N, CA and C of each residue as an Amber inpcrd file, in Angstrom:
protein
   360
  96.5070000 100.1770000  99.7140000  97.3200000 101.2770000 100.3430000
  98.0280000 102.1140000  99.3750000  98.2540000 103.3030000  99.7070000
  98.7280000 104.2520000  98.7410000 100.1020000 103.6920000  97.8080000
 100.3260000 104.1900000  96.9500000 101.6030000 103.7080000  96.2680000
 102.8730000 104.3610000  97.0310000 104.0400000 103.3810000  96.8240000
 105.0700000 103.7720000  97.6650000 105.4160000 103.5360000  99.2310000
 104.0480000 102.6520000  99.5530000 104.1240000 102.1410000 100.8790000
 103.8130000 100.4970000 100.8540000 104.7720000  99.8180000 101.3490000
 104.6480000  98.4850000 101.1870000 105.3490000  97.7920000 102.1030000
 104.7490000  96.9690000 103.2170000 105.3700000  96.2740000 103.9860000
 104.9900000  94.6640000 103.8040000 106.2500000  93.8640000 103.8660000
 105.9030000  92.5000000 103.6260000 106.5750000  91.4770000 104.7790000
 105.9300000  90.6190000 105.0030000 106.4810000  89.4580000 105.9590000
 107.2550000  88.6710000 105.3390000 108.4070000  87.9820000 105.7410000
 109.3740000  87.1520000 105.2640000 108.8680000  85.6310000 105.9040000
 108.8010000  84.6510000 105.1740000 108.6100000  83.4540000 105.8210000
 107.1760000  82.9640000 105.6150000 106.3230000  83.4710000 104.8800000
 104.8330000  83.2380000 104.4060000 104.7620000  81.7420000 103.7250000
 105.7280000  81.5690000 102.9560000 105.8090000  80.2610000 102.4770000
 105.9370000  79.0200000 103.2300000 106.7390000  79.3210000 104.1360000
 107.0360000  78.2800000 105.1700000 105.7480000  77.9840000 106.0820000
 105.1200000  79.1890000 106.4480000 103.8520000  79.2630000 107.1070000
 102.5140000  78.5210000 106.2840000 102.7050000  78.8650000 105.1550000
 101.6380000  78.1350000 104.2430000 101.8710000  76.5740000 104.2170000
 103.0340000  76.3910000 104.0020000 103.2720000  74.9380000 103.8850000
 102.8450000  74.1970000 105.3680000 103.3460000  74.8390000 106.4470000
 103.0420000  74.1260000 107.8200000 101.2500000  74.3270000 107.8180000
 100.4920000  75.0780000 107.1770000  99.1220000  75.3170000 107.4900000
  98.6260000  74.2330000 106.5240000  99.0080000  73.8770000 105.4310000
  98.6830000  72.8480000 104.5440000  98.7680000  71.3930000 105.4580000
  99.2810000  71.4100000 106.3220000  99.7870000  70.0530000 106.8680000
  98.8170000  70.0750000 108.3790000  98.2820000  71.1460000 108.7760000
  97.6740000  71.3380000 109.8770000  95.9810000  70.9200000 109.8530000
  95.4580000  70.9350000 110.9610000  94.0120000  70.5960000 110.9970000
  93.1780000  71.8090000 110.5500000  91.8470000  71.5670000 110.2630000
  91.0890000  72.7800000 110.1070000  90.8190000  73.9360000 111.0830000
  90.8060000  73.4000000 112.3010000  90.7560000  74.2570000 113.3750000
  92.0580000  75.2230000 113.4460000  93.2620000  74.3720000 113.1780000
  94.4860000  75.5040000 113.2140000  94.3940000  76.5590000 112.1420000
  93.8510000  76.1490000 110.9050000  93.7200000  77.2400000 109.8490000
  92.6050000  78.3340000 110.2070000  91.5410000  77.9380000 110.7080000
  90.5610000  78.8310000 111.3740000  91.4160000  79.9690000 112.5120000
  92.0460000  79.2460000 113.2830000  92.7350000  80.2000000 114.4590000
  93.6400000  81.1020000 113.7540000  94.4170000  80.5750000 112.7380000
  95.1820000  81.4970000 111.8580000  94.5230000  82.4520000 111.0810000
  93.2780000  82.2260000 110.7170000  92.6620000  83.2780000 109.7540000
  92.0810000  84.3210000 110.9760000  91.5880000  83.9160000 112.2190000
  91.2450000  84.8690000 113.0110000  92.1030000  85.7800000 113.7130000
  93.4330000  85.0380000 113.8750000  94.6570000  86.0150000 114.2680000
  94.7490000  87.0490000 113.2690000  94.7530000  86.6550000 112.0150000
  95.0400000  87.6410000 111.0130000  93.9330000  88.7180000 110.8650000
  92.6220000  88.5080000 110.8900000  91.6050000  89.2970000 111.1200000
  91.7580000  90.3010000 112.3230000  92.0030000  89.7620000 113.5040000
  91.9230000  90.4580000 114.7300000  93.2350000  91.5030000 114.6010000
  94.4430000  90.8670000 114.1440000  95.7220000  91.8910000 113.9740000
  95.6460000  93.0150000 112.8560000  94.8300000  92.7410000 111.6430000
  94.4250000  93.6240000 110.8970000  93.5320000  94.8450000 111.3650000
  92.6820000  94.3140000 111.8950000  91.6150000  95.4710000 112.5750000
  92.4090000  96.1560000 113.7210000  93.1380000  95.7220000 114.5110000
  93.8760000  96.5630000 115.4030000  95.0800000  97.4080000 114.7480000
  95.6300000  96.8500000 113.8120000  96.5630000  97.7560000 113.0280000
  95.6920000  98.8850000 112.5160000  94.5830000  98.7910000 111.9970000
  93.8470000  99.7420000 111.3360000  93.4450000 100.8780000 112.4100000
  93.0130000 100.4380000 113.4550000  92.8890000 101.2580000 114.5410000
  93.9600000 102.1280000 115.1400000  95.1140000 101.2020000 115.1220000
  96.2620000 101.7120000 115.5770000  96.7020000 103.2130000 114.6880000
  96.5460000 102.9890000 113.4510000  96.8800000 103.8250000 112.4440000
  96.0250000 105.0730000 112.4170000  94.7550000 105.0670000 112.7910000
  93.7420000 105.8650000 112.6950000  94.0660000 106.8230000 114.0980000
  94.4290000 106.0170000 115.2360000  94.9730000 106.7210000 116.5780000
  95.8200000 107.6270000 116.2890000  96.9830000 107.0890000 115.5900000
  98.0840000 107.6830000 115.2870000  97.9030000 108.9500000 114.6510000
  96.9050000 108.9010000 113.5340000  96.7910000 109.9050000 112.7070000
  96.0280000 111.1010000 113.4800000  95.3600000 110.8300000 114.4080000
  94.3850000 111.7990000 115.0050000  95.5780000 112.4990000 115.9610000
  96.5430000 111.7990000 116.5700000  97.5380000 112.3520000 117.4210000
  98.7530000 113.3160000 116.7520000  98.6990000 112.5860000 115.5720000
 100.0340000 113.2130000 114.7210000  99.9540000 114.3930000 113.7530000
  98.7610000 114.2560000 113.2050000  98.5390000 115.2380000 112.0810000
  98.0660000 116.7070000 112.9460000  98.5810000 117.9350000 112.3520000
  98.4710000 118.9480000 112.9260000  96.9780000 119.7190000 112.6740000
  96.7580000 119.5900000 111.6100000  95.2070000 120.1230000 111.3750000
  94.5370000 118.9540000 110.2800000  93.8920000 118.1730000 111.1970000
  93.5110000 116.6710000 110.5340000  92.2340000 117.0980000 109.9180000
  91.9210000 116.7520000 108.5740000  90.7360000 116.8620000 107.9540000
  89.7340000 115.4900000 108.1340000  90.7760000 114.4640000 108.4020000
  89.9170000 112.8710000 108.6700000  89.8980000 112.2590000 107.1700000
  90.2730000 112.9530000 106.2220000  90.3820000 112.2960000 104.8760000
  91.0920000 111.0100000 104.7810000  92.3570000 111.0790000 105.3340000
  93.3760000 110.0180000 105.4420000  92.9700000 108.9990000 106.2180000
  92.6260000 109.4450000 107.3270000  91.9140000 108.5680000 108.5900000
  90.8000000 107.8640000 108.2230000  90.0810000 108.4860000 107.3650000
  88.8640000 107.9030000 106.7990000  89.0660000 106.9140000 105.7660000
  90.1630000 106.9500000 105.1810000  90.6390000 106.0930000 103.9300000
  91.3830000 104.7750000 104.5340000  91.7370000 104.7400000 105.7120000
  92.5410000 103.3470000 106.0530000  91.4030000 102.4110000 105.9070000
  91.8650000 101.1650000 105.2810000  90.9700000  99.9080000 105.0130000
  91.8230000  98.7660000 105.0680000  90.9460000  97.9330000 105.6590000
  91.6370000  96.6490000 105.5130000  90.8800000  95.7390000 104.3430000
  92.0900000  95.0400000 103.6210000  91.6740000  94.2530000 102.2770000
  92.3260000  92.9510000 102.5940000  91.2710000  92.1190000 102.7720000
  91.6660000  90.5810000 103.0290000  91.8810000  89.9460000 101.7190000
  92.6440000  88.7010000 101.6000000  93.0460000  88.0520000 100.3970000
  93.3370000  86.5960000 100.9160000  93.5410000  85.8500000 100.0040000
  93.9270000  84.4100000 100.3350000  93.0060000  83.8050000 101.1760000
  91.8690000  83.9250000 101.1110000  90.8810000  83.2810000 101.7600000
  90.9970000  83.2610000 103.3670000  91.4420000  84.6430000 103.6540000
  91.2830000  85.2270000 104.8390000  92.8680000  85.0780000 105.6170000
  93.8640000  84.5850000 104.9490000  95.1100000  84.3500000 105.3550000
  96.0270000  85.4030000 105.1710000  95.7290000  86.6080000 104.5640000
  96.5360000  87.8490000 104.2600000  95.4740000  88.8410000 104.4750000
  96.2870000  90.1730000 105.0390000  95.4210000  91.2760000 104.9770000
  96.4370000  92.3960000 104.6730000  95.9640000  93.4900000 103.8990000
  96.5930000  94.5880000 103.5480000  95.9170000  95.7500000 104.3470000
  96.5920000  96.4660000 104.9850000  95.8930000  97.4670000 105.7760000
  97.0450000  98.8640000 105.5110000  95.9890000  99.8810000 105.1430000
  96.7220000 101.2230000 105.0030000  95.8340000 102.2810000 104.5190000
  96.1590000 103.6060000 104.4840000  95.6070000 104.5470000 103.7570000
  95.2940000 104.5960000 102.3520000  94.4990000 105.0280000 101.7070000
  94.3670000 105.1060000 100.2340000  94.2180000 106.5910000  99.6120000
  94.5850000 107.7920000 100.2690000  94.7050000 108.7420000 100.0200000
  96.0540000 108.9540000  99.0600000  96.0360000 109.6100000  98.0540000
  97.3060000 109.9150000  97.0940000  98.4950000 110.4450000  97.9730000
  98.0910000 111.4170000  98.9360000  99.1520000 111.8780000  99.6320000
  99.8300000 111.3620000 100.9180000  98.9820000 110.1020000 100.9870000
  99.5990000 109.5400000 102.4100000 101.0820000 109.1480000 102.4610000
 101.7120000 108.8230000 101.3330000 103.1320000 108.6640000 101.3680000
 103.7220000 109.9130000 101.9710000 103.3260000 111.1060000 101.3990000
 103.9890000 112.3140000 101.8540000 103.7920000 112.6630000 103.2220000
 102.7490000 112.2720000 103.6980000 102.4170000 112.2310000 105.2650000
 103.4190000 111.4540000 106.0990000 103.5040000 110.3040000 105.5890000
 104.2430000 109.3010000 106.2200000 105.7850000 109.7740000 106.0930000
 106.4350000 110.0670000 105.0490000 107.9060000 110.2150000 104.9520000
 108.1840000 111.8520000 104.7440000 107.5710000 112.4610000 104.7250000
 107.5750000 113.8470000 104.6500000 108.0740000 114.1650000 103.1590000
 108.3920000 115.6900000 102.8960000 108.8190000 116.2920000 101.7190000
 109.9630000 117.0930000 101.9000000 110.6810000 117.8500000 101.3000000
 111.3960000 118.7620000 101.3580000 110.8480000 120.1990000 102.0980000
 109.5450000 120.1410000 102.0830000 108.6160000 121.4090000 102.6390000
 108.0970000 120.8640000 103.8900000 108.1080000 119.5610000 104.4360000
 107.1170000 119.0420000 105.6920000 108.0340000 117.9560000 105.9430000
 108.1620000 117.7790000 107.3250000 108.6640000 116.9720000 108.0200000
 107.6890000 115.6330000 108.0130000 108.2350000 114.4770000 108.2610000
 107.3770000 113.1990000 108.1330000 106.7280000 113.1470000 109.6600000
 105.4830000 112.7540000 109.0960000 104.4090000 112.5240000 110.2320000
 103.8990000 110.8990000 110.2620000 104.9220000 110.0660000 110.7030000
 104.7080000 108.5060000 110.4360000 103.8190000 108.1620000 111.4770000
 102.5480000 107.3730000 110.7860000 101.5860000 106.7670000 111.5080000
 101.3380000 105.3260000 111.1280000 101.8540000 104.8780000 109.7410000
 101.7350000 103.6440000 109.4960000 102.9350000 102.6820000 110.1620000
 104.1170000 103.2540000 110.0080000 105.2830000 102.2790000 110.3660000
 105.1990000 102.0130000 111.9040000 104.7840000 103.0710000 112.6570000
 104.7190000 102.8770000 114.1310000 103.5430000 101.6580000 114.4890000
 102.5460000 101.9840000 113.5420000 101.4220000 100.9330000 114.0410000
 101.8420000  99.5570000 113.6080000 102.5090000  99.7120000 112.4580000
 102.9080000  98.2590000 111.8670000 103.9920000  97.4410000 113.0060000
 104.9530000  98.2550000 113.4660000 105.9100000  97.8640000 114.5080000
 105.2100000  97.3810000 115.4190000 104.2880000  97.8990000 116.0610000
 103.8330000  97.3690000 117.2920000 102.7600000  96.2150000 117.1050000
 101.8960000  96.3120000 115.9010000 101.3080000  95.2540000 115.7930000
 101.9610000  93.9830000 115.1150000 103.0130000  94.1690000 114.5230000
 103.8310000  92.8950000 114.0620000 104.3000000  92.1440000 115.1690000
 104.6380000  92.7840000 116.3560000 105.0620000  91.8880000 117.5750000
 104.0920000  91.1270000 117.9260000 102.7120000  91.7270000 118.0890000
 101.7280000  90.9650000 118.7060000 101.0590000  89.8730000 117.6970000
 101.3790000  90.2270000 116.3040000 100.7500000  89.1460000 115.2250000
 101.9010000  87.9980000 115.4290000 103.0180000  88.3060000 115.5720000
 104.1110000  87.1510000 115.8560000 103.8360000  86.3900000 117.1490000
 103.7410000  87.0630000 118.1750000 103.2900000  86.3450000 119.4450000
 102.0540000  85.4330000 119.2850000 100.8470000  86.0220000 118.7120000
  99.7550000  85.3430000 118.5620000  99.8740000  84.1820000 117.6040000
 100.6530000  84.1360000 116.4110000 100.9180000  82.6710000 115.8220000
 101.8160000  81.9040000 116.5710000 102.8530000  82.3880000 117.3200000
 103.7390000  81.3660000 118.0130000 102.7380000  80.6040000 119.1020000
 101.9240000  81.2630000 119.6670000 101.1150000  80.5630000 120.5710000
 100.2940000  79.5580000 119.9020000  99.5280000  79.8790000 118.6800000
  98.7860000  78.8850000 117.9370000  99.5780000  77.6530000 117.4950000
 100.9400000  77.8880000 117.0660000 101.8190000  76.9890000 116.6910000
 102.5530000  76.0760000 117.8310000 102.2820000  76.3980000 119.1790000
 102.8450000  75.5860000 120.0840000 102.0100000  74.1950000 120.5350000
């Protein structure tokens, strides 16, 4: 993701500890949730960019990528153009055109709900 943009979930250490004590099926279910939500968040970002940018070239939209780590237990999603933070937060010459934060807020609620279902 472009520099200056970082969103982090709290409580991942507790989740990791719980997963270590769980069955392989539980771990697979969590990995599938991470993959599904990462993909959905990337799609939401691209859709937001199409609707928000006044003169889209498609470069930032095309740079949105999902990067998986920790054996599929974490995902980083975001645009990789150098100017993505300027589009998201604005400048003194340009008003903000948020696309990442709205996608994250929507998807984080879905992600949390999906995890709660697995741990019930």
